[in-house]
MARFIPA-751597 format. One line per 10 residues: number of its first residue (from 0); their letters; for each residue x, y, z of N, C-alpha, C. Coordinates in nm, 4 decimals, padded with zeros to 6 digits. Example, Ala and Ser with C-alpha at 12.3 -4.5 7.8 and 13.67 -1.06 7.14 Angstrom:
<atoms>
0	AS	01.3190 -00.5690 00.7800 01.2300 -00.4500 00.7800 01.3200 -00.3300 00.7800; 01.2850 -00.2250 00.7080 01.3670 -00.1060 00.7140 01.2900 00.0030 00.7870;
</atoms>
This chain:
<atoms>
0	MTVQSVQINS	00.4810 00.4995 -01.1409 00.4119 00.5743 -01.2437 00.3566 00.7040 -01.1844; 00.3638 00.8135 -01.2613 00.3197 00.9440 -01.2150 00.2175 01.0018 -01.3113; 00.1101 01.0595 -01.2569 00.0093 01.1246 -01.3397 00.0421 01.2735 -01.3472; 00.0441 01.3280 -01.4689 00.0749 01.4683 -01.4873 00.0071 01.5217 -01.6128; 00.0102 01.6540 -01.6307 -00.0483 01.7172 -01.7480 00.0629 01.7571 -01.8444; 00.0418 01.7315 -01.9739 00.1412 01.7700 -02.0740 00.0712 01.8381 -02.1909; 00.1400 01.9342 -02.2505 00.0849 02.0045 -02.3660 00.0951 01.9145 -02.4890; -00.0105 01.9113 -02.5682 -00.0161 01.8195 -02.6816 00.0995 01.8413 -02.7782; 00.1381 01.9674 -02.8014 00.2454 01.9927 -02.8984 00.3848 01.9550 -02.8472; 00.3918 01.9064 -02.7210 00.5210 01.8610 -02.6684 00.5345 01.7095 -02.6760;
10	ITPAIATIIN	00.4325 01.6442 -02.7319 00.4278 01.4983 -02.7342 00.4881 01.4423 -02.8620; 00.5710 01.3401 -02.8476 00.6209 01.2630 -02.9611 00.5481 01.1297 -02.9609; 00.4609 01.1060 -03.0604 00.3825 00.9815 -03.0609 00.4722 00.8583 -03.0743; 00.4253 00.7469 -03.0216 00.4956 00.6190 -03.0337 00.3985 00.5158 -03.0896; 00.4481 00.4330 -03.1794 00.3652 00.3293 -03.2408 00.4237 00.1927 -03.2075; 00.3393 00.1074 -03.1503 00.3793 -00.0301 -03.1158 00.5104 -00.0339 -03.0376; 00.5232 00.0539 -02.9387 00.6430 00.0598 -02.8552 00.6103 00.0091 -02.7153; 00.6911 -00.0847 -02.6669 00.6688 -00.1443 -02.5352 00.7880 -00.1127 -02.4448; 00.7592 -00.0577 -02.3278 00.8627 -00.0273 -02.2290 00.8176 -00.0838 -02.0952; 00.9045 -00.1643 -02.0346 00.8703 -00.2297 -01.9076 00.7380 -00.3054 -01.9174;
20	DVVIDGFTDG	00.7204 -00.3752 -02.0291 00.6014 -00.4578 -02.0537 00.4738 -00.3754 -02.0683; 00.4862 -00.2444 -02.0930 00.3697 -00.1573 -02.1102 00.3724 -00.0973 -02.2510; 00.2602 -00.1065 -02.3219 00.2503 -00.0433 -02.4536 00.2271 00.1061 -02.4305; 00.3199 00.1893 -02.4739 00.3103 00.3328 -02.4479 00.2459 00.4063 -02.5657; 00.1984 00.5289 -02.5376 00.1361 00.6114 -02.6417 00.2332 00.7131 -02.7001; 00.3370 00.7489 -02.6230 00.4302 00.8490 -02.6737 00.5349 00.8866 -02.5708; 00.6066 00.9952 -02.6027 00.7109 01.0464 -02.5138 00.6907 01.1967 -02.4947; 00.7241 01.2461 -02.3766 00.7284 01.3888 -02.3521 00.8569 01.4176 -02.2752; 00.9423 01.5014 -02.3331 01.0745 01.5283 -02.2753 01.1519 01.3986 -02.2529; 01.1369 01.3043 -02.3453 01.2089 01.1781 -02.3359 01.1477 01.0768 -02.2419;
30	QPFRYVRTHN	01.0403 01.1142 -02.1751 00.9755 01.0256 -02.0776 00.8585 00.9529 -02.1438; 00.8584 00.8198 -02.1421 00.7452 00.7462 -02.2018 00.6187 00.7619 -02.1180; 00.5027 00.7579 -02.1835 00.3773 00.7738 -02.1104 00.2627 00.7023 -02.1806; 00.1538 00.6877 -02.1070 00.0263 00.6427 -02.1622 -00.0771 00.7513 -02.1336; -00.1697 00.7718 -02.2266 -00.2768 00.8684 -02.2033 -00.3702 00.8184 -02.0929; -00.4154 00.9113 -02.0094 -00.5248 00.8824 -01.9168 -00.6522 00.9242 -01.9888; -00.7512 00.8370 -01.9907 -00.8725 00.8646 -02.0681 -00.9955 00.8736 -01.9780; -01.0968 00.9407 -02.0302 -01.2229 00.9512 -01.9576 -01.2993 00.8198 -01.9702; -01.4152 00.8120 -01.9075 -01.4902 00.6863 -01.9029 -01.5307 00.6368 -02.0415; -01.5409 00.7283 -02.1397 -01.5807 00.6874 -02.2742 -01.4626 00.6738 -02.3706;
40	GQLKPAIGTT	-01.3395 00.6714 -02.3150 -01.2212 00.6452 -02.3963 -01.1571 00.7664 -02.4604; -01.2079 00.8868 -02.4329 -01.1515 01.0077 -02.4905 -01.0315 01.0566 -02.4087; -00.9458 01.1370 -02.4732 -00.8354 01.1977 -02.3991 -00.8924 01.2823 -02.2853; -00.8213 01.2834 -02.1743 -00.8684 01.3543 -02.0554 -00.8016 01.4916 -02.0476; -00.8773 01.5994 -02.0716 -00.8169 01.7330 -02.0670 -00.7730 01.7696 -01.9258; -00.6663 01.8459 -01.9164 -00.6138 01.8866 -01.7865 -00.7051 01.9910 -01.7224; -00.6957 02.0030 -01.5911 -00.7695 02.1070 -01.5185 -00.7313 02.2429 -01.5776; -00.8317 02.3256 -01.6041 -00.8073 02.4583 -01.6600 -00.8223 02.4651 -01.8107; -00.8315 02.3496 -01.8779 -00.8457 02.3481 -02.0232 -00.9772 02.4136 -02.0648; -00.9707 02.5049 -02.1615 -01.0899 02.5700 -02.2143 -01.1555 02.4792 -02.3173;
50	VQLPYGTGHV	-01.2862 02.4597 -02.3057 -01.3593 02.3728 -02.3985 -01.4841 02.4444 -02.4490; -01.5248 02.4064 -02.5694 -01.6459 02.4612 -02.6288 -01.7567 02.3567 -02.6200; -01.8698 02.3958 -02.5607 -01.9856 02.3086 -02.5501 -02.1039 02.3746 -02.6204; -02.2098 02.2997 -02.6506 -02.3240 02.3589 -02.7215 -02.3811 02.4831 -02.6515; -02.3733 02.4877 -02.5190 -02.4324 02.5992 -02.4459 -02.3310 02.7054 -02.4050; -02.2070 02.6928 -02.4501 -02.1123 02.7996 -02.4248 -01.9692 02.7540 -02.4067; -01.8845 02.8498 -02.3690 -01.7434 02.8241 -02.3459 -01.7192 02.8053 -02.1962; -01.6441 02.7017 -02.1624 -01.6156 02.6760 -02.0220 -01.4756 02.6241 -02.0030; -01.4434 02.5878 -01.8806 -01.3123 02.5292 -01.8537 -01.3272 02.4150 -01.7539; -01.2391 02.3183 -01.7650 -01.2434 02.1996 -01.6794 -01.2001 02.2385 -01.5384;
60	VGYTESNRLR	-01.2855 02.2062 -01.4416 -01.2534 02.2392 -01.3019 -01.2357 02.1146 -01.2160; -01.2657 01.9968 -01.2716 -01.2491 01.8738 -01.1940 -01.3038 01.7539 -01.2678; -01.3050 01.6414 -01.1964 -01.3523 01.5154 -01.2534 -01.4420 01.4454 -01.1518; -01.5324 01.3634 -01.2022 -01.6170 01.2852 -01.1125 -01.5479 01.1537 -01.0802; -01.6048 01.0808 -00.9855 -01.5485 00.9521 -00.9468 -01.5562 00.8521 -01.0632; -01.6547 00.8717 -01.1525 -01.6684 00.7840 -01.2694 -01.5862 00.8337 -01.3878; -01.4975 00.9313 -01.3632 -01.4034 00.9823 -01.4631 -01.4725 01.0580 -01.5761; -01.5718 01.1385 -01.5397 -01.6321 01.2329 -01.6325 -01.5814 01.3725 -01.5974; -01.6112 01.4702 -01.6825 -01.5569 01.6045 -01.6658 -01.6548 01.6969 -01.5936; -01.6013 01.7748 -01.5037 -01.6787 01.8804 -01.4384 -01.6345 02.0120 -01.5012;
70	IAITDFSEDF	-01.7289 02.0800 -01.5679 -01.6947 02.1982 -01.6470 -01.7771 02.3179 -01.6017; -01.7100 02.4312 -01.5800 -01.7764 02.5565 -01.5434 -01.7912 02.6415 -01.6691; -01.9133 02.6799 -01.7010 -01.9395 02.7628 -01.8179 -01.9188 02.9094 -01.7796; -01.8340 02.9782 -01.8544 -01.8029 03.1176 -01.8233 -01.8561 03.2147 -01.9287; -01.8919 03.1625 -02.0458 -01.9453 03.2473 -02.1528 -02.0578 03.1706 -02.2223; -02.1811 03.2055 -02.1906 -02.2954 03.1310 -02.2430 -02.3266 03.1698 -02.3874; -02.3657 03.0693 -02.4658 -02.3989 03.0916 -02.6059 -02.5349 03.1591 -02.6194; -02.5406 03.2640 -02.7001 -02.6673 03.3337 -02.7235 -02.7539 03.2582 -02.8240; -02.6943 03.1628 -02.8959 -02.7688 03.0896 -02.9982 -02.8333 02.9618 -02.9457; -02.7975 02.9237 -02.8228 -02.8491 02.7971 -02.7689 -02.9898 02.8150 -02.7123;
80	EFITADETDI	-03.0758 02.7166 -02.7374 -03.2054 02.7122 -02.6709 -03.2488 02.5674 -02.6549; -03.3168 02.5415 -02.5464 -03.3655 02.4073 -02.5184 -03.5166 02.4123 -02.5023; -03.5864 02.3350 -02.5836 -03.7319 02.3307 -02.5796 -03.7746 02.2016 -02.5112; -03.8588 02.2101 -02.4100 -03.9035 02.0901 -02.3385 -03.9859 02.0009 -02.4303; -03.9971 01.8740 -02.3899 -04.0652 01.7755 -02.4742 -04.2091 01.8148 -02.5056; -04.2771 01.8772 -02.4087 -04.4163 01.9170 -02.4339 -04.4267 02.0563 -02.4961; -04.3086 02.1158 -02.5234 -04.2992 02.2460 -02.5901 -04.3660 02.3576 -02.5108; -04.3676 02.3411 -02.3782 -04.4281 02.4455 -02.2952 -04.3248 02.5450 -02.2433; -04.1988 02.5056 -02.2467 -04.0926 02.5944 -02.1971 -03.9743 02.5950 -02.2921; -03.9093 02.7103 -02.2984 -03.7868 02.7256 -02.3761 -03.6821 02.7865 -02.2830;
90	YDAEEYVAMV	-03.5679 02.7189 -02.2727 -03.4595 02.7664 -02.1863 -03.3440 02.8189 -02.2704; -03.2857 02.9323 -02.2270 -03.1621 02.9755 -02.2912 -03.0463 02.8987 -02.2283; -02.9251 02.9259 -02.2727 -02.8090 02.8475 -02.2292 -02.7887 02.8537 -02.0781; -02.7969 02.9726 -02.0216 -02.7723 02.9881 -01.8772 -02.8800 02.9181 -01.7962; -03.0051 02.9306 -01.8395 -03.1153 02.8649 -01.7695 -03.1052 02.7131 -01.7792; -03.0629 02.6660 -01.8972 -03.0510 02.5212 -01.9174 -02.9425 02.4621 -01.8281; -02.8257 02.5271 -01.8236 -02.7159 02.4780 -01.7397 -02.7566 02.4780 -01.5926; -02.8262 02.5827 -01.5479 -02.8716 02.5888 -01.4090 -02.9700 02.4752 -01.3789; -03.0563 02.4430 -01.4770 -03.1524 02.3341 -01.4582 -03.0806 02.1993 -01.4483; -02.9837 02.1783 -01.5357 -02.9071 02.0529 -01.5336 -02.8298 02.0403 -01.4028;
100	SKTYNSGVTS	-02.7707 02.1512 -01.3590 -02.6954 02.1520 -01.2333 -02.7854 02.1180 -01.1148; -02.9059 02.1760 -01.1137 -03.0003 02.1504 -01.0047 -03.0413 02.0037 -01.0000; -03.0635 01.9458 -01.1188 -03.1006 01.8041 -01.1260 -02.9877 01.7165 -01.0742; -02.8655 01.7477 -01.1142 -02.7487 01.6715 -01.0682 -02.7359 01.6806 -00.9162; -02.7539 01.7999 -00.8623 -02.7389 01.8200 -00.7179 -02.8442 01.7440 -00.6378; -02.9623 01.7271 -00.6968 -03.0665 01.6496 -00.6291 -03.0207 01.5055 -00.6100; -02.9557 01.4508 -00.7132 -02.9025 01.3151 -00.7027 -02.7908 01.3067 -00.6010; -02.7076 01.4105 -00.5950 -02.5969 01.4129 -00.4983 -02.6519 01.4165 -00.3558; -02.7546 01.4946 -00.3340 -02.8157 01.5018 -00.2005 -02.8627 01.3642 -00.1553; -02.9268 01.2926 -00.2446 -02.9747 01.1585 -00.2121 -02.8587 01.0640 -00.1817;
110	DRETFTRLHK	-02.7526 01.0711 -00.2644 -02.6357 00.9852 -00.2439 -02.5669 01.0150 -00.1108; -02.5578 01.1438 -00.0759 -02.4918 01.1817 00.0493 -02.5737 01.1341 00.1705; -02.7048 01.1416 00.1596 -02.7900 01.0936 00.2687 -02.7729 00.9434 00.2887; -02.7665 00.8695 00.1786 -02.7477 00.7243 00.1883 -02.6106 00.6914 00.2464; -02.5060 00.7606 00.1985 -02.3706 00.7371 00.2486 -02.3625 00.7651 00.3987; -02.4215 00.8757 00.4395 -02.4180 00.9132 00.5816 -02.4905 00.8098 00.6667; -02.6047 00.7638 00.6191 -02.6813 00.6637 00.6946 -02.6022 00.5344 00.7124; -02.5260 00.4953 00.6097 -02.4522 00.3694 00.6140 -02.3208 00.3788 00.6915; -02.2614 00.4963 00.6964 -02.1259 00.5071 00.7515 -02.1130 00.5949 00.8767; -02.2210 00.6516 00.9238 -02.2113 00.7380 01.0409 -02.1821 00.6562 01.1672;
120	SEVTGKLSQR	-02.1237 00.7217 01.2630 -02.0925 00.6577 01.3912 -02.2200 00.6296 01.4687; -02.2275 00.5106 01.5293 -02.3437 00.4769 01.6108 -02.3450 00.5571 01.7403; -02.2290 00.6101 01.7774 -02.2185 00.6864 01.9021 -02.2551 00.8325 01.8807; -02.1895 00.8959 01.7818 -02.2092 01.0397 01.7587 -02.3184 01.0697 01.6566; -02.3500 00.9696 01.5729 -02.4482 00.9946 01.4673 -02.3910 01.0753 01.3521; -02.2578 01.0928 01.3537 -02.1924 01.1711 01.2488 -02.0865 01.0863 01.1785; -02.0418 01.1349 01.0642 -01.9346 01.0681 00.9910 -01.8007 01.0991 01.0552; -01.7078 01.0055 01.0468 -01.5697 01.0340 01.0868 -01.5121 01.1334 00.9871; -01.4016 01.1969 01.0236 -01.3411 01.2946 00.9325 -01.2990 01.2282 00.8016; -01.2501 01.1042 00.8132 -01.2075 01.0312 00.6930 -01.3247 01.0079 00.5996;
130	NQDRMDASMF	-01.4367 00.9619 00.6529 -01.5540 00.9368 00.5698 -01.6156 01.0665 00.5183; -01.6072 01.1717 00.5978 -01.6569 01.3017 00.5523 -01.5765 01.3490 00.4314; -01.4445 01.3322 00.4391 -01.3575 01.3728 00.3281 -01.3851 01.2885 00.2042; -01.4070 01.1584 00.2243 -01.4389 01.0691 00.1121 -01.5671 01.1136 00.0433; -01.6678 01.1461 00.1233 -01.7963 01.1873 00.0682 -01.7850 01.3203 -00.0058; -01.7136 01.4151 00.0532 -01.6995 01.5471 -00.0092 -01.6244 01.5390 -00.1420; -01.5270 01.4469 -00.1488 -01.4462 01.4352 -00.2702 -01.5217 01.3701 -00.3848; -01.6078 01.2756 -00.3524 -01.6753 01.2001 -00.4583 -01.8201 01.2423 -00.4818; -01.8807 01.3108 -00.3838 -02.0221 01.3507 -00.3955 -02.0330 01.5012 -00.3746; -01.9803 01.5748 -00.4703 -01.9758 01.7209 -00.4584 -02.0951 01.7843 -00.5294;
140	FLADNEVVTS	-02.1301 01.9043 -00.4855 -02.2383 01.9799 -00.5476 -02.1825 02.0716 -00.6566; -02.2603 02.0896 -00.7620 -02.2218 02.1778 -00.8713 -02.2727 02.3196 -00.8463; -02.1969 02.4177 -00.8945 -02.2456 02.5553 -00.8948 -02.3480 02.5694 -01.0072; -02.4226 02.6801 -01.0080 -02.5282 02.7000 -01.1071 -02.4762 02.7018 -01.2507; -02.3464 02.7332 -01.2670 -02.2901 02.7419 -01.4017 -02.2054 02.6200 -01.4383; -02.2187 02.5115 -01.3612 -02.1365 02.3924 -01.3853 -02.2198 02.2755 -01.4366; -02.1548 02.1935 -01.5181 -02.2172 02.0709 -01.5683 -02.1179 01.9569 -01.5565; -02.1695 01.8357 -01.5546 -02.0873 01.7156 -01.5630 -02.1170 01.6529 -01.6979; -02.0143 01.6346 -01.7779 -02.0363 01.5857 -01.9132 -01.9123 01.5124 -01.9624; -01.9186 01.4651 -02.0858 -01.8050 01.3990 -02.1506 -01.7835 01.4633 -02.2872;
150	LTDYPFASTD	-01.6638 01.4504 -02.3393 -01.6336 01.5005 -02.4728 -01.6236 01.3823 -02.5675; -01.6783 01.3964 -02.6866 -01.6712 01.2908 -02.7871 -01.6083 01.3472 -02.9139; -01.4966 01.2863 -02.9545 -01.4247 01.3332 -03.0740 -01.3988 01.4838 -03.0659; -01.3546 01.5295 -02.9495 -01.3333 01.6731 -02.9306 -01.2067 01.7191 -03.0029; -01.2144 01.8307 -03.0774 -01.0971 01.8801 -03.1523 -01.0014 01.9597 -03.0639; -00.9160 01.8902 -02.9908 -00.8191 01.9597 -02.9060 -00.7240 02.0445 -02.9897; -00.6862 02.1588 -02.9357 -00.5832 02.2414 -02.9989 -00.4459 02.1895 -02.9583; -00.3450 02.2195 -03.0410 -00.2098 02.1695 -03.0115 -00.1539 02.2272 -02.8822; -00.2087 02.3411 -02.8399 -00.1602 02.4043 -02.7162 -00.2381 02.3578 -02.5930; -00.3408 02.2757 -02.6125 -00.4150 02.2212 -02.4984 -00.3299 02.1192 -02.4235;
160	SVVVQTIGME	-00.3623 02.0987 -02.2975 -00.2909 01.9997 -02.2169 -00.3840 01.8839 -02.1829; -00.3272 01.7637 -02.1821 -00.4042 01.6443 -02.1468 -00.3322 01.5710 -02.0338; -00.4055 01.4809 -01.9701 -00.3514 01.4065 -01.8560 -00.2867 01.2778 -01.9065; -00.1656 01.2504 -01.8585 -00.0939 01.1284 -01.8975 -00.0382 01.0607 -01.7729; -00.0029 00.9348 -01.7891 00.0617 00.8586 -01.6821 00.1989 00.8174 -01.7322; 00.3028 00.8739 -01.6730 00.4381 00.8440 -01.7175 00.4792 00.7041 -01.6740; 00.5638 00.6418 -01.7538 00.6119 00.5063 -01.7281 00.7570 00.5134 -01.6837; 00.7865 00.4625 -01.5651 00.9236 00.4656 -01.5150 01.0143 00.3738 -01.5948; 01.1319 00.4227 -01.6276 01.2308 00.3413 -01.6995 01.3308 00.2849 -01.5995; 01.3619 00.1579 -01.6145 01.4547 00.0935 -01.5226 01.5953 00.1529 -01.5362;
170	RETPKERRAR	01.6582 00.1794 -01.4254 01.7930 00.2353 -01.4231 01.8950 00.1243 -01.3997; 02.0068 00.1331 -01.4681 02.1131 00.0352 -01.4485 02.1854 00.0602 -01.3165; 02.2193 -00.0479 -01.2482 02.3062 -00.0368 -01.1328 02.4498 -00.0292 -01.1862; 02.5452 00.0198 -01.1046 02.6849 00.0238 -01.1502 02.7339 -00.1134 -01.1964; 02.6929 -00.2191 -01.1255 02.7347 -00.3545 -01.1632 02.6784 -00.3920 -01.3000; 02.5502 -00.3598 -01.3237 02.4878 -00.3905 -01.4522 02.5534 -00.3113 -01.5641; 02.5884 -00.1863 -01.5358 02.6534 -00.1028 -01.6367 02.7887 -00.1596 -01.6763; 02.8676 -00.2022 -01.5768 03.0000 -00.2601 -01.6058 02.9848 -00.3877 -01.6879; 02.8859 -00.4701 -01.6521 02.8640 -00.5948 -01.7255 02.8226 -00.5657 -01.8693; 02.7370 -00.4615 -01.8885 02.6932 -00.4274 -02.0234 02.8097 -00.3799 -02.1084;
180	IKAERALAKR	02.8931 -00.2925 -02.0499 03.0082 -00.2396 -02.1245 03.1036 -00.3520 -02.1636; 03.1267 -00.4437 -02.0694 03.2152 -00.5576 -02.0971 03.1609 -00.6422 -02.2116; 03.0277 -00.6665 -02.2079 02.9650 -00.7471 -02.3130 02.9703 -00.6753 -02.4470; 02.9484 -00.5429 -02.4472 02.9522 -00.4660 -02.5716 03.0926 -00.4671 -02.6319; 03.1937 -00.4552 -02.5461 03.3315 -00.4578 -02.5955 03.3663 -00.5947 -02.6542; 03.3213 -00.7010 -02.5835 03.3486 -00.8353 -02.6325 03.2808 -00.8588 -02.7669; 03.1574 -00.8128 -02.7812 03.0850 -00.8300 -02.9071 03.1519 -00.7510 -03.0187; 03.1920 -00.6268 -02.9895 03.2584 -00.5446 -03.0906 03.3880 -00.6105 -03.1378; 03.4603 -00.6697 -03.0427 03.5866 -00.7344 -03.0784 03.5625 -00.8574 -03.1648; 03.4585 -00.9371 -03.1281 03.4269 -01.0563 -03.2079 03.3857 -01.0175 -03.3500;
190	LANAMLEDLE	03.3056 -00.9108 -03.3599 03.2627 -00.8663 -03.4921 03.3814 -00.8173 -03.5750; 03.4716 -00.7456 -03.5096 03.5890 -00.6956 -03.5802 03.6770 -00.8104 -03.6277; 03.6958 -00.9113 -03.5409 03.7767 -01.0270 -03.5792 03.7139 -01.1023 -03.6955; 03.5806 -01.1133 -03.6926 03.5113 -01.1817 -03.8016 03.5293 -01.1064 -03.9323; 03.5235 -00.9745 -03.9237 03.5427 -00.8938 -04.0449 03.6842 -00.9095 -04.0985; 03.7799 -00.9131 -04.0072 03.9190 -00.9290 -04.0492 03.9408 -01.0631 -04.1175; 03.8780 -01.1691 -04.0635 03.8922 -01.3015 -04.1244 03.8324 -01.3030 -04.2638; 03.7187 -01.2360 -04.2807 03.6542 -01.2311 -04.4116 03.7397 -01.1542 -04.5116; 03.8055 -01.0501 -04.4617 03.8866 -00.9682 -04.5513 04.0271 -01.0232 -04.5707; 04.0636 -01.1239 -04.4924 04.1961 -01.1857 -04.4977 04.3067 -01.0798 -04.4899;
200	MPEDVASEID	04.3009 -00.9977 -04.3905 04.4029 -00.8953 -04.3714 04.5322 -00.9579 -04.3218; 04.6409 -00.8933 -04.3492 04.7713 -00.9402 -04.2979 04.7705 -00.9391 -04.1453; 04.8502 -01.0303 -04.0867 04.8501 -01.0440 -03.9412 04.8905 -00.9162 -03.8710; 04.9854 -00.8387 -03.9269 05.0302 -00.7183 -03.8571 04.9201 -00.6118 -03.8527; 04.8379 -00.6043 -03.9585 04.7275 -00.5086 -03.9599 04.6196 -00.5532 -03.8623; 04.5900 -00.6836 -03.8608 04.4896 -00.7366 -03.7694 04.5304 -00.7135 -03.6246; 04.6573 -00.7333 -03.5947 04.7056 -00.7146 -03.4584 04.6942 -00.5686 -03.4168; 04.7211 -00.4803 -03.5121 04.7132 -00.3372 -03.4816 04.5693 -00.2951 -03.4505; 04.4732 -00.3453 -03.5271 04.3318 -00.3131 -03.5024 04.2865 -00.3751 -03.3718; 04.3345 -00.5005 -03.3455 04.3020 -00.5687 -03.2211 04.3461 -00.4855 -03.1014;
210	AEFADVDMDF	04.4643 -00.4303 -03.1118 04.5178 -00.3505 -03.0029 04.4368 -00.2232 -02.9821; 04.3863 -00.1655 -03.0930 04.3056 -00.0445 -03.0839 04.1792 -00.0691 -03.0035; 04.1140 -00.1829 -03.0286 03.9903 -00.2136 -02.9592 04.0115 -00.2337 -02.8098; 04.1272 -00.2700 -02.7713 04.1535 -00.2935 -02.6283 04.1478 -00.1651 -02.5501; 04.1741 -00.0503 -02.6179 04.1791 00.0770 -02.5485 04.0549 00.1640 -02.5712; 03.9704 00.1249 -02.6636 03.8553 00.2099 -02.6957 03.7446 00.1922 -02.5926; 03.6883 00.3052 -02.5467 03.5753 00.3011 -02.4538 03.4481 00.2852 -02.5366; 03.3842 00.1697 -02.5246 03.2671 00.1394 -02.6059 03.1382 00.1761 -02.5343; 03.1437 00.2618 -02.4355 03.0233 00.3003 -02.3608 02.9474 00.4083 -02.4379; 02.8578 00.3662 -02.5278 02.7829 00.4635 -02.6077 02.6350 00.4401 -02.5964;
</atoms>
C-alpha cells in the first residue's frame, strides 16, 4: 500500500466495493484507494492545501503525531477578534495565533525535556542521533503564524488534494493467466453447446459453431 496525494476531481467514488479484502473508497487513474483521515475522521488535506480558518487564510505545512493539521496562516482576517474570559484583553487574529502558538510551544518544551531525560545516554548525557530525529519529528515547535488544529465538515474544493492510501491489486502469473483463459474458453463452449441444444440446431450448424470456438481467443 502507498500513501499519496490526489486531486478530488480525479476521484471516482466506489460504493460497497471490496478489493483484496479491503473496502475501498474510490479509484484514481484506475487505482483503488482508501482515504487517509485525521484524528477526528475528516479527510486529510495534502501538504500545501489552502484552507480558510476563523482567523485567516493558511496552508497545510505538516501533521502532528496524533494526526492533526499544522497550518501556517499567511493572510490574517481583519474581522477576527478574541476577547479573554475576564474581558480585560482583546486580541486580533495575528496576536491570537501568536498566543496559541506560544502556548503550544510551552507544552512541546516540557515534552522534549521529559523525552531527553528518559532517553539520553548515561555516558554522554545526550540523545543518540536516532532519538534526536524521533524527537524533532514528533515534538516540533510552531512558528508565530502557525497553529495545530482540525477541520470539521470542511468544504473542500474540487481542485483540492487529499491524502489517500492506494490498494495494491494482485497480478496474475503467466500460469494463472493460462489457466483462466482455458477455463473461460471451456465455459464459453459449454454455454454455446447448451444454447444449441435449447435451439435444436441442425448438427452441421452446431459443428460449424463448435469449430469456430476452437479458434477464438477468449482473452478479454
